[in-house]
TORKOL-4160 file (C-alpha; in steps of 0.2 Angstrom, whole numbers, padded with zeros to 4 digits, m for minus):
250
<pt num="1" X="1246" Y="0368" Z="m0037"/>
<pt num="2" X="1258" Y="0360" Z="m0050"/>
<pt num="3" X="1249" Y="0353" Z="m0065"/>
<pt num="4" X="1250" Y="0335" Z="m0070"/>
<pt num="5" X="1261" Y="0331" Z="m0086"/>
<pt num="6" X="1251" Y="0316" Z="m0091"/>
<pt num="7" X="1261" Y="0313" Z="m0106"/>
<pt num="8" X="1278" Y="0312" Z="m0096"/>
<pt num="9" X="1268" Y="0299" Z="m0085"/>
<pt num="10" X="1264" Y="0289" Z="m0100"/>
<pt num="11" X="1280" Y="0289" Z="m0107"/>
<pt num="12" X="1286" Y="0281" Z="m0091"/>
<pt num="13" X="1274" Y="0269" Z="m0093"/>
<pt num="14" X="1279" Y="0267" Z="m0110"/>
<pt num="15" X="1296" Y="0263" Z="m0106"/>
<pt num="16" X="1294" Y="0252" Z="m0092"/>
<pt num="17" X="1282" Y="0242" Z="m0103"/>
<pt num="18" X="1298" Y="0241" Z="m0116"/>
<pt num="19" X="1311" Y="0235" Z="m0102"/>
<pt num="20" X="1300" Y="0221" Z="m0097"/>
<pt num="21" X="1294" Y="0217" Z="m0114"/>
<pt num="22" X="1276" Y="0216" Z="m0108"/>
<pt num="23" X="1260" Y="0223" Z="m0117"/>
<pt num="24" X="1245" Y="0225" Z="m0107"/>
<pt num="25" X="1228" Y="0229" Z="m0112"/>
<pt num="26" X="1219" Y="0244" Z="m0113"/>
<pt num="27" X="1201" Y="0250" Z="m0115"/>
<pt num="28" X="1199" Y="0265" Z="m0124"/>
<pt num="29" X="1184" Y="0274" Z="m0125"/>
<pt num="30" X="1180" Y="0284" Z="m0140"/>
<pt num="31" X="1168" Y="0298" Z="m0147"/>
<pt num="32" X="1171" Y="0297" Z="m0164"/>
<pt num="33" X="1184" Y="0292" Z="m0178"/>
<pt num="34" X="1194" Y="0308" Z="m0180"/>
<pt num="35" X="1198" Y="0309" Z="m0162"/>
<pt num="36" X="1203" Y="0292" Z="m0161"/>
<pt num="37" X="1214" Y="0290" Z="m0175"/>
<pt num="38" X="1231" Y="0298" Z="m0166"/>
<pt num="39" X="1226" Y="0288" Z="m0151"/>
<pt num="40" X="1225" Y="0272" Z="m0161"/>
<pt num="41" X="1241" Y="0274" Z="m0170"/>
<pt num="42" X="1249" Y="0279" Z="m0157"/>
<pt num="43" X="1247" Y="0268" Z="m0142"/>
<pt num="44" X="1241" Y="0253" Z="m0152"/>
<pt num="45" X="1262" Y="0252" Z="m0153"/>
<pt num="46" X="1263" Y="0248" Z="m0135"/>
<pt num="47" X="1245" Y="0240" Z="m0129"/>
<pt num="48" X="1232" Y="0227" Z="m0135"/>
<pt num="49" X="1218" Y="0240" Z="m0136"/>
<pt num="50" X="1199" Y="0237" Z="m0136"/>
<pt num="51" X="1189" Y="0252" Z="m0142"/>
<pt num="52" X="1175" Y="0256" Z="m0132"/>
<pt num="53" X="1161" Y="0265" Z="m0141"/>
<pt num="54" X="1148" Y="0273" Z="m0127"/>
<pt num="55" X="1140" Y="0291" Z="m0132"/>
<pt num="56" X="1122" Y="0291" Z="m0125"/>
<pt num="57" X="1125" Y="0309" Z="m0126"/>
<pt num="58" X="1121" Y="0309" Z="m0145"/>
<pt num="59" X="1101" Y="0311" Z="m0145"/>
<pt num="60" X="1101" Y="0307" Z="m0165"/>
<pt num="61" X="1101" Y="0288" Z="m0168"/>
<pt num="62" X="1107" Y="0291" Z="m0186"/>
<pt num="63" X="1121" Y="0301" Z="m0179"/>
<pt num="64" X="1125" Y="0290" Z="m0168"/>
<pt num="65" X="1127" Y="0275" Z="m0181"/>
<pt num="66" X="1135" Y="0284" Z="m0193"/>
<pt num="67" X="1151" Y="0287" Z="m0179"/>
<pt num="68" X="1150" Y="0272" Z="m0175"/>
<pt num="69" X="1151" Y="0265" Z="m0193"/>
<pt num="70" X="1165" Y="0276" Z="m0197"/>
<pt num="71" X="1175" Y="0271" Z="m0181"/>
<pt num="72" X="1172" Y="0253" Z="m0187"/>
<pt num="73" X="1179" Y="0256" Z="m0204"/>
<pt num="74" X="1195" Y="0266" Z="m0198"/>
<pt num="75" X="1197" Y="0251" Z="m0186"/>
<pt num="76" X="1197" Y="0239" Z="m0201"/>
<pt num="77" X="1206" Y="0248" Z="m0214"/>
<pt num="78" X="1221" Y="0253" Z="m0201"/>
<pt num="79" X="1236" Y="0242" Z="m0199"/>
<pt num="80" X="1241" Y="0241" Z="m0181"/>
<pt num="81" X="1256" Y="0232" Z="m0172"/>
<pt num="82" X="1242" Y="0223" Z="m0161"/>
<pt num="83" X="1224" Y="0220" Z="m0167"/>
<pt num="84" X="1211" Y="0232" Z="m0161"/>
<pt num="85" X="1194" Y="0226" Z="m0156"/>
<pt num="86" X="1178" Y="0236" Z="m0153"/>
<pt num="87" X="1166" Y="0236" Z="m0140"/>
<pt num="88" X="1147" Y="0243" Z="m0144"/>
<pt num="89" X="1140" Y="0251" Z="m0128"/>
<pt num="90" X="1122" Y="0253" Z="m0127"/>
<pt num="91" X="1114" Y="0266" Z="m0137"/>
<pt num="92" X="1104" Y="0273" Z="m0122"/>
<pt num="93" X="1100" Y="0293" Z="m0125"/>
<pt num="94" X="1087" Y="0292" Z="m0110"/>
<pt num="95" X="1101" Y="0287" Z="m0098"/>
<pt num="96" X="1111" Y="0304" Z="m0105"/>
<pt num="97" X="1096" Y="0316" Z="m0102"/>
<pt num="98" X="1092" Y="0307" Z="m0082"/>
<pt num="99" X="1111" Y="0313" Z="m0079"/>
<pt num="100" X="1109" Y="0331" Z="m0087"/>
<pt num="101" X="1091" Y="0331" Z="m0079"/>
<pt num="102" X="1089" Y="0351" Z="m0074"/>
<pt num="103" X="1106" Y="0358" Z="m0085"/>
<pt num="104" X="1098" Y="0358" Z="m0101"/>
<pt num="105" X="1101" Y="0377" Z="m0102"/>
<pt num="106" X="1120" Y="0376" Z="m0096"/>
<pt num="107" X="1132" Y="0383" Z="m0108"/>
<pt num="108" X="1144" Y="0370" Z="m0117"/>
<pt num="109" X="1158" Y="0367" Z="m0106"/>
<pt num="110" X="1148" Y="0369" Z="m0090"/>
<pt num="111" X="1138" Y="0357" Z="m0077"/>
<pt num="112" X="1130" Y="0348" Z="m0090"/>
<pt num="113" X="1145" Y="0343" Z="m0100"/>
<pt num="114" X="1154" Y="0336" Z="m0081"/>
<pt num="115" X="1139" Y="0326" Z="m0078"/>
<pt num="116" X="1143" Y="0319" Z="m0097"/>
<pt num="117" X="1160" Y="0315" Z="m0094"/>
<pt num="118" X="1155" Y="0306" Z="m0078"/>
<pt num="119" X="1143" Y="0296" Z="m0085"/>
<pt num="120" X="1156" Y="0290" Z="m0099"/>
<pt num="121" X="1169" Y="0287" Z="m0089"/>
<pt num="122" X="1162" Y="0278" Z="m0075"/>
<pt num="123" X="1154" Y="0266" Z="m0088"/>
<pt num="124" X="1170" Y="0262" Z="m0097"/>
<pt num="125" X="1181" Y="0261" Z="m0079"/>
<pt num="126" X="1166" Y="0248" Z="m0075"/>
<pt num="127" X="1168" Y="0238" Z="m0091"/>
<pt num="128" X="1188" Y="0239" Z="m0089"/>
<pt num="129" X="1184" Y="0232" Z="m0071"/>
<pt num="130" X="1172" Y="0218" Z="m0076"/>
<pt num="131" X="1184" Y="0214" Z="m0093"/>
<pt num="132" X="1199" Y="0214" Z="m0082"/>
<pt num="133" X="1208" Y="0226" Z="m0093"/>
<pt num="134" X="1225" Y="0233" Z="m0086"/>
<pt num="135" X="1221" Y="0251" Z="m0091"/>
<pt num="136" X="1208" Y="0263" Z="m0097"/>
<pt num="137" X="1207" Y="0281" Z="m0106"/>
<pt num="138" X="1197" Y="0291" Z="m0118"/>
<pt num="139" X="1199" Y="0301" Z="m0132"/>
<pt num="140" X="1190" Y="0313" Z="m0127"/>
<pt num="141" X="1205" Y="0322" Z="m0118"/>
<pt num="142" X="1214" Y="0325" Z="m0134"/>
<pt num="143" X="1200" Y="0335" Z="m0141"/>
<pt num="144" X="1204" Y="0355" Z="m0139"/>
<pt num="145" X="1185" Y="0358" Z="m0137"/>
<pt num="146" X="1186" Y="0347" Z="m0122"/>
<pt num="147" X="1192" Y="0350" Z="m0104"/>
<pt num="148" X="1207" Y="0337" Z="m0103"/>
<pt num="149" X="1211" Y="0344" Z="m0082"/>
<pt num="150" X="1194" Y="0338" Z="m0078"/>
<pt num="151" X="1192" Y="0322" Z="m0087"/>
<pt num="152" X="1208" Y="0316" Z="m0081"/>
<pt num="153" X="1201" Y="0323" Z="m0062"/>
<pt num="154" X="1185" Y="0311" Z="m0066"/>
<pt num="155" X="1198" Y="0297" Z="m0073"/>
<pt num="156" X="1207" Y="0298" Z="m0057"/>
<pt num="157" X="1193" Y="0297" Z="m0045"/>
<pt num="158" X="1186" Y="0279" Z="m0049"/>
<pt num="159" X="1195" Y="0266" Z="m0036"/>
<pt num="160" X="1190" Y="0250" Z="m0031"/>
<pt num="161" X="1194" Y="0234" Z="m0020"/>
<pt num="162" X="1189" Y="0219" Z="m0023"/>
<pt num="163" X="1180" Y="0208" Z="m0010"/>
<pt num="164" X="1186" Y="0190" Z="m0014"/>
<pt num="165" X="1172" Y="0181" Z="m0006"/>
<pt num="166" X="1153" Y="0184" Z="m0004"/>
<pt num="167" X="1157" Y="0186" Z="0015"/>
<pt num="168" X="1145" Y="0200" Z="0020"/>
<pt num="169" X="1143" Y="0220" Z="0022"/>
<pt num="170" X="1156" Y="0220" Z="0037"/>
<pt num="171" X="1170" Y="0213" Z="0028"/>
<pt num="172" X="1168" Y="0226" Z="0014"/>
<pt num="173" X="1171" Y="0241" Z="0028"/>
<pt num="174" X="1185" Y="0232" Z="0033"/>
<pt num="175" X="1192" Y="0229" Z="0015"/>
<pt num="176" X="1188" Y="0247" Z="0014"/>
<pt num="177" X="1196" Y="0254" Z="0029"/>
<pt num="178" X="1210" Y="0262" Z="0022"/>
<pt num="179" X="1203" Y="0272" Z="0009"/>
<pt num="180" X="1187" Y="0278" Z="0022"/>
<pt num="181" X="1200" Y="0284" Z="0035"/>
<pt num="182" X="1190" Y="0296" Z="0046"/>
<pt num="183" X="1177" Y="0302" Z="0033"/>
<pt num="184" X="1159" Y="0298" Z="0034"/>
<pt num="185" X="1153" Y="0285" Z="0022"/>
<pt num="186" X="1137" Y="0275" Z="0014"/>
<pt num="187" X="1137" Y="0259" Z="0008"/>
<pt num="188" X="1124" Y="0257" Z="m0007"/>
<pt num="189" X="1119" Y="0238" Z="m0011"/>
<pt num="190" X="1118" Y="0236" Z="m0031"/>
<pt num="191" X="1107" Y="0222" Z="m0028"/>
<pt num="192" X="1093" Y="0227" Z="m0015"/>
<pt num="193" X="1080" Y="0239" Z="m0016"/>
<pt num="194" X="1074" Y="0249" Z="0000"/>
<pt num="195" X="1057" Y="0255" Z="0004"/>
<pt num="196" X="1045" Y="0258" Z="0018"/>
<pt num="197" X="1037" Y="0272" Z="0027"/>
<pt num="198" X="1046" Y="0284" Z="0035"/>
<pt num="199" X="1061" Y="0278" Z="0028"/>
<pt num="200" X="1067" Y="0295" Z="0024"/>
<pt num="201" X="1066" Y="0303" Z="0039"/>
<pt num="202" X="1075" Y="0286" Z="0047"/>
<pt num="203" X="1090" Y="0290" Z="0036"/>
<pt num="204" X="1091" Y="0308" Z="0039"/>
<pt num="205" X="1089" Y="0305" Z="0057"/>
<pt num="206" X="1105" Y="0290" Z="0054"/>
<pt num="207" X="1114" Y="0304" Z="0046"/>
<pt num="208" X="1113" Y="0319" Z="0059"/>
<pt num="209" X="1117" Y="0307" Z="0073"/>
<pt num="210" X="1134" Y="0300" Z="0063"/>
<pt num="211" X="1139" Y="0318" Z="0058"/>
<pt num="212" X="1137" Y="0322" Z="0078"/>
<pt num="213" X="1150" Y="0307" Z="0084"/>
<pt num="214" X="1135" Y="0299" Z="0091"/>
<pt num="215" X="1139" Y="0283" Z="0080"/>
<pt num="216" X="1133" Y="0273" Z="0065"/>
<pt num="217" X="1114" Y="0265" Z="0063"/>
<pt num="218" X="1112" Y="0247" Z="0058"/>
<pt num="219" X="1095" Y="0246" Z="0049"/>
<pt num="220" X="1089" Y="0229" Z="0051"/>
<pt num="221" X="1072" Y="0219" Z="0047"/>
<pt num="222" X="1065" Y="0202" Z="0054"/>
<pt num="223" X="1066" Y="0187" Z="0041"/>
<pt num="224" X="1060" Y="0169" Z="0042"/>
<pt num="225" X="1076" Y="0164" Z="0033"/>
<pt num="226" X="1090" Y="0173" Z="0045"/>
<pt num="227" X="1103" Y="0159" Z="0039"/>
<pt num="228" X="1103" Y="0168" Z="0022"/>
<pt num="229" X="1108" Y="0184" Z="0029"/>
<pt num="230" X="1119" Y="0194" Z="0041"/>
<pt num="231" X="1113" Y="0193" Z="0058"/>
<pt num="232" X="1115" Y="0209" Z="0069"/>
<pt num="233" X="1115" Y="0206" Z="0089"/>
<pt num="234" X="1110" Y="0220" Z="0101"/>
<pt num="235" X="1111" Y="0222" Z="0118"/>
<pt num="236" X="1096" Y="0229" Z="0130"/>
<pt num="237" X="1098" Y="0247" Z="0126"/>
<pt num="238" X="1096" Y="0244" Z="0106"/>
<pt num="239" X="1117" Y="0244" Z="0102"/>
<pt num="240" X="1125" Y="0234" Z="0090"/>
<pt num="241" X="1136" Y="0222" Z="0099"/>
<pt num="242" X="1140" Y="0210" Z="0084"/>
<pt num="243" X="1137" Y="0205" Z="0066"/>
<pt num="244" X="1138" Y="0187" Z="0060"/>
<pt num="245" X="1135" Y="0183" Z="0040"/>
<pt num="246" X="1124" Y="0169" Z="0036"/>
<pt num="247" X="1126" Y="0160" Z="0052"/>
<pt num="248" X="1121" Y="0140" Z="0052"/>
<pt num="249" X="1113" Y="0140" Z="0067"/>
<pt num="250" X="1105" Y="0159" Z="0071"/>
């Protein structure tokens, strides 16, 4: 398998930007001022950069604050072609401890580091999406102590498609149809909590059914105001035949 030359890809992007006289926005995750120095000096010639300082893996508050202050000082003292802003991520060591639970004895560079990379890059990708940045990246790849190929692999994993209007779960599957392909898929709703007696067994049965080619499972619940929800119609054998999103006359 050929290695990807990310510097060559960046050179191509910069060349196109110069040809079109375009200056896109970039969200740059940073871990400390030393690692960000060259990245900012180089990339700020071609991008409008916002630094994202998010590092819940730093367990000591004093060390975290020291790194953040030095990053701010560095940005304030540098003379960039385009202004560089900074966003302070939430300082939440408990979030990190939860992500790496059970991996405390892993060696440096092992599975614990992978979880830490995923945590920070996922947050960066989410902020980039919410704030409509054109690109996002991290200074972690420039460190000789970090696994740059793994970081690039994680960064490439984050893909999304926009749902233009709140037209229900069925539409979400339609939008993601090409990405899903022939794979098994589960939809997780960010604003719902599922609970109930026997739920785990029901979920396991649904997974077993899907993996054995016996179709999908629709989980439904009786409500008093069906016009606020997606309504599923079943035939006499319990097979779903239609789904209607928020019907005016259920």
